[in-house]
C-alpha positions in Angstrom: -103.9 48.5 50.7 -103.1 49.2 47.0 -103.7 46.3 44.7 -100.4 45.7 43.1 -102.0 44.3 39.9 -104.2 47.4 39.5 -101.2 49.7 40.1 -99.1 47.9 37.5 -102.0 48.0 35.1 -102.4 51.7 35.6 -98.7 52.3 35.1 -98.8 50.2 31.9 -101.8 52.2 30.6 -100.0 55.5 31.3 -96.9 54.3 29.6 -98.9 53.1 26.6 -100.6 56.4 26.3 -97.4 58.3 26.5 -95.9 56.1 23.9 -98.8 56.6 21.6 -98.6 60.4 21.6 -95.4 60.6 19.5 -96.7 58.0 17.1 -99.8 60.1 16.6 -97.8 63.3 16.0 -95.6 61.5 13.5 -98.7 60.3 11.7 -99.9 63.8 11.0 -99.8 64.7 7.3 -98.1 68.0 6.5 -100.0 70.6 4.5 -98.3 73.7 3.2 -100.8 76.5 2.9 -100.5 80.2 1.8 -102.5 82.9 3.5 -102.8 86.7 3.7 -103.4 88.8 6.8 -107.0 89.7 7.2 -110.4 88.8 8.6 -111.0 86.3 5.8 -108.1 84.3 7.2 -109.9 84.0 10.5 -111.2 80.4 10.0 -107.5 79.5 9.3 -106.5 81.1 12.6 -109.3 79.4 14.5 -108.7 75.9 13.1 -105.0 76.2 13.8 -105.2 77.7 17.3 -108.0 75.4 18.5 -106.4 72.3 17.2 -109.0 71.4 14.6 -106.4 70.7 11.9 -104.5 68.5 14.2 -107.7 66.7 15.3 -108.3 66.0 11.6 -104.9 64.5 11.2 -102.9 67.3 9.5 -100.1 69.6 10.5 -100.4 72.9 8.6 -97.3 74.9 7.8 -98.2 78.5 6.9 -96.6 81.0 4.6 -97.9 84.5 4.7 -98.0 86.7 1.6 -98.8 90.4 1.1 -101.0 89.8 -2.0 -103.0 86.9 -3.5 -101.2 86.9 -6.9 -97.9 86.1 -5.2 -99.3 82.7 -4.1 -100.3 81.6 -7.6 -97.0 80.3 -8.8 -96.1 78.4 -5.6 -99.5 76.7 -5.7 -99.2 75.9 -9.4 -95.8 74.3 -8.9 -97.0 72.3 -5.8 -94.8 74.2 -3.4 -98.0 75.1 -1.7 -100.9 72.7 -1.4 -103.4 75.6 -1.4 -104.2 79.1 -0.5 -106.9 81.5 0.8 -107.4 84.4 -1.6 -109.8 86.6 -3.4 -110.9 85.3 -6.8 -109.4 87.9 -9.1 -109.0 88.1 -12.8 -105.4 86.9 -12.2 -106.7 83.7 -10.8 -108.8 83.0 -13.9 -105.8 83.9 -16.1 -103.7 81.4 -14.3 -106.3 78.8 -14.8 -106.6 79.8 -18.5 -102.8 79.5 -18.9 -102.9 75.9 -17.8 -102.7 76.0 -14.1 -105.8 74.0 -13.0 -106.3 75.6 -9.6 -109.4 74.4 -7.9 -111.8 76.6 -6.0 -112.9 74.3 -3.2 -114.5 76.4 -0.4 -115.9 79.6 0.9 -113.7 82.0 2.7 -115.9 85.1 2.8 -119.2 86.1 1.3 -121.2 89.3 1.9 -125.0 89.3 2.4 -127.1 91.6 4.6 -126.3 92.5 7.3 -122.6 91.5 6.7 -120.5 93.5 4.4 -116.7 93.8 4.7 -116.2 96.1 1.7 -118.4 99.2 2.2 -118.3 102.2 -0.1 -116.3 104.9 1.6 -116.1 108.5 0.3 -113.7 111.1 1.5 -115.5 113.1 4.2 -114.3 116.5 2.8 -116.3 115.7 -0.5 -119.4 114.9 1.5 -119.2 118.0 3.6 -118.5 120.3 0.6 -121.5 118.9 -1.3 -119.3 117.5 -4.1 -120.7 114.1 -3.2 -124.4 113.7 -2.5 -125.6 110.6 -4.4 -123.9 107.7 -6.2 -124.1 109.6 -9.5 -121.6 112.0 -8.0 -119.0 109.2 -8.2 -118.4 110.3 -11.8 -114.9 111.7 -12.2 -113.7 110.8 -8.7 -110.5 108.9 -8.1 -111.7 105.5 -7.1 -109.1 103.3 -5.3 -108.9 99.5 -5.8 -106.2 97.2 -4.3 -105.1 96.1 -7.8 -106.2 95.9 -11.4 -108.7 93.1 -11.9 -109.0 92.5 -8.1 -112.1 90.9 -6.5 -113.1 94.5 -5.6 -113.7 95.4 -9.2 -117.1 93.7 -9.6 -118.3 95.6 -6.5 -117.0 98.9 -7.9 -118.7 97.9 -11.2 -122.0 97.3 -9.4 -122.0 100.6 -7.5 -121.3 102.5 -10.7 -124.0 100.6 -12.5 -126.4 101.4 -9.8 -125.6 105.1 -10.3 -126.1 104.8 -14.1 -122.3 105.0 -14.7 -119.8 102.9 -16.5 -116.6 101.5 -15.1 -114.5 104.1 -16.9 -116.6 107.0 -15.7 -114.2 107.2 -12.7 -110.4 107.5 -12.5 -109.1 104.2 -11.2 -106.2 104.4 -8.7 -104.5 101.1 -7.7 -103.3 101.0 -4.1 -103.1 98.3 -1.4 -105.7 98.9 1.3 -103.3 100.3 4.0 -102.1 102.9 1.4 -105.7 103.8 0.6 -106.1 104.9 4.2 -103.2 107.3 3.8 -104.5 108.4 0.4 -107.9 109.3 1.8 -106.2 111.4 4.5 -104.0 113.3 2.1 -106.6 113.7 -0.6 -104.9 111.6 -3.3 -108.0 109.3 -3.6 -111.6 110.1 -3.2 -113.4 106.8 -2.7 -113.0 103.1 -2.3 -114.8 99.9 -1.5 -112.4 99.6 1.4 -112.0 96.4 3.3 -112.5 96.0 7.0 -111.0 96.8 9.5 -109.6 99.8 7.5 -113.1 101.0 6.6 -114.3 101.3 10.1 -111.0 102.8 11.2 -111.1 105.6 8.6 -114.7 106.4 9.4 -113.9 106.5 13.1 -111.1 109.0 12.6 -113.3 111.2 10.4 -111.4 111.1 7.1 -113.9 108.9 5.4 -117.7 108.6 5.4 -119.5 105.3 4.9 -122.0 105.7 2.1 -123.4 102.2 1.6 -122.7 98.6 2.5 -121.4 96.5 -0.4 -124.4 94.1 -0.3 -126.7 97.0 -1.2 -125.1 96.9 -4.7 -123.9 93.3 -4.8 -125.6 90.9 -2.5 -124.1 87.4 -2.0 -120.7 88.4 -3.4 -118.2 85.6 -3.1 -115.3 87.8 -2.0 -112.8 85.1 -1.2 -112.3 81.4 -1.5 -110.1 78.5 -0.5 -108.2 77.1 -3.4 -106.2 73.8 -3.7 -103.3 73.0 -6.0 -103.9 70.4 -8.8 -101.4 68.1 -7.1 -103.2 68.3 -3.8 -106.5 67.5 -5.4 -105.4 64.6 -7.5 -102.4 63.1 -5.6 -103.2 63.8 -2.0 -107.0 63.7 -2.1 -107.3 62.0 1.4 -105.1 64.7 3.0 -107.0 67.4 1.3 -110.2 66.0 2.7 -108.7 65.9 6.2 -107.7 69.6 5.8 -111.2 70.6 4.8 -112.7 68.9 7.9 -110.5 71.0 10.2 -111.2 74.1 8.1 -114.9 73.6 8.1 -114.9 73.4 11.9 -113.0 76.7 12.0 -115.5 78.2 9.5 -118.4 77.2 11.6 -116.8 78.5 14.8 -116.2 81.9 13.1 -119.9 81.9 12.0 -120.9 81.4 15.6 -119.2 84.7 16.4 -121.5 86.6 14.1 -124.8 88.3 15.1 -126.7 91.3 13.8 -123.9 92.3 11.4 -121.2 92.4 14.1 -118.9 90.1 16.1 -121.5 89.7 18.8 -122.3 85.9 18.7 -121.6 83.2 21.3 -117.9 82.8 20.2 -117.3 86.5 19.5 -114.9 87.1 22.5 -112.8 84.1 21.6 -112.7 85.0 17.9 -111.8 88.6 18.5 -109.0 87.4 20.8 -107.7 85.2 18.1 -107.9 88.0 15.5 -106.1 90.4 17.9 -103.2 87.9 18.2 -102.8 87.9 14.4 -103.7 91.4 13.4 -102.6 94.4 15.5 -104.9 97.4 15.3 -104.0 100.8 16.9 -107.5 100.8 18.4 -108.7 97.3 19.3 -112.2 98.5 20.0 -112.7 98.5 16.3 -113.2 94.8 16.3 -116.5 95.4 18.1 -117.8 98.0 15.7 -116.7 96.8 12.3 -118.9 94.8 9.9 -117.3 91.5 9.1 -117.9 89.3 6.1 -120.1 86.3 6.5 -119.3 82.6 5.6 -121.3 79.6 4.5 -121.6 77.1 7.2 -121.5 74.3 4.7 -118.2 75.7 3.2 -119.6 75.8 -0.3 -119.0 78.8 -2.6 -121.6 80.8 -4.5 -121.0 79.6 -8.0 -123.3 82.3 -9.5 -121.3 85.1 -8.0 -118.0 83.6 -9.3 -119.5 83.4 -12.8 -120.7 87.0 -12.6 -117.3 88.2 -11.6 -115.6 86.3 -14.4 -118.1 87.8 -16.9 -117.3 91.4 -15.6 -113.6 90.7 -15.9 -114.1 89.4 -19.4 -116.3 92.3 -20.4 -113.6 94.8 -19.3 -110.9 92.9 -21.3 -109.0 91.5 -18.3 -109.4 87.8 -19.2 -106.6 86.6 -21.5 -108.0 83.2 -22.3 -111.6 81.8 -21.8 -112.1 79.8 -18.7 -115.0 77.4 -17.9 -115.8 78.7 -14.4 -117.9 75.7 -13.3 -115.0 73.4 -14.2 -112.8 75.3 -11.8 -115.1 74.7 -8.9 -114.8 71.5 -6.9 -117.3 71.1 -4.0 -116.5 67.5 -3.2 -114.2 68.4 -0.3 -116.9 70.6 1.3 -119.4 67.8 0.8 -117.0 65.3 2.4 -116.4 67.5 5.4 -120.1 68.1 5.9 -120.7 64.4 5.8 -118.0 63.8 8.4 -119.2 66.6 10.8 -122.9 66.4 10.2 -125.3 69.3 9.8 -124.3 72.7 11.2 -125.9 73.4 14.7 -125.5 77.0 15.8 -124.3 77.7 19.3 -126.6 79.5 21.6 
């Protein structure tokens, strides 16, 4: 016979749990975040799809942009709480103009054997013998996604390695998808092209991979998570919650990496998440491309950020001096590491 008291207690417990769920949903803090569409956004995708942000107590509303610079004004005005973007000359110029953006976390760093921005040269030039060594970059049409982009310091380092100066090549500014077309039709000759475009163009034969970016510039901080000044100072607790969810996504992404590929324990799941966000004509490319790495503690490489700023400044792209260390705030990463504990790799 069923104990009536136990049955009533069970029903009461179920009702209480059901009642609690809407309260929990209402308690979530809304965070408005800007993002691009690329592999560097993968920790965002992961943390969102696997519920890490919700577990941390935030509901993230995403706005997708075609380029990093378009996010700066909405972040500066507080319409966005933060963004994931490459740290370009434009970011430093915004800071110099009085927009105190804060660089708070890693979003993509390249060190051996991970390099998402390899040097690609048009195959026709390689086959004809026009290009044999890095010194042969001189005079070529070198594509970059924009003037003063985060690619510039990599281009600068490859040219320096060849004994060349930045202006020893003709710079052509094109978004990465247009660079693929440009290499096919011969309007550009080379690029430090981002994945997955780099692997795709090598696979179809139009481009030849010459060298990984880390061979010229190891530990390059390609991309970063940035918070608005209002988010940092007025909603600090919410910003901390966001970073806890983000760091879980970052670590899960790292667990997908092995031997320079997506071949780690979480690789199948991470590739599935990427495929749901980024449509490639040939999905097999996810298995062969070289992704960027991430820091499992979520911290940025401050020395790399300073180096990039110095290169931008040397080339006359900085409008007003910026104190780079003052633009970096690792307190949110430190908080998240304290909450989650030391990183333990999956096996």
